[in-house]
Phi, psi and omega in degrees: 000140181276161174300323180302316186303306178307314183294325166302310181301317175296313181300317186271347187072030185250167168274168177298315179304321187290318183291322175299314180306317181276335182078034182300316176314323179277351182265343191285139172242171177256134170265106179253020176064193189287324188284323178080011182251334177244137179277118177270324180186165175252156186198162172211154179260141188288115179293163172300334183271011180290131174292148178313316186291337177279312175320303185294314184304317188261352181057039175266155173239149171307126183098338180301138178270127179246119183274146173242149184286154178300337180271009189297321183263010176290154178271155184304330174282356187288340179258010182287000000 
């Protein structure tokens, strides 16, 4: 498990196993707006292979865009 997987799990309120089950870490893209120079957020679209128990837990539908905060991947001391 990577540190990023744990950070994603914490951000989304999922377990690490659930994040890995869906493969969320590999789906995340940066929203850089029209300029492509500044990252405004991270996001992924809920894939078709998402198990029903996760869809129900998060009230997601296949194809939904899920936003992650800009701070999702910060190191703990980045906010000191």
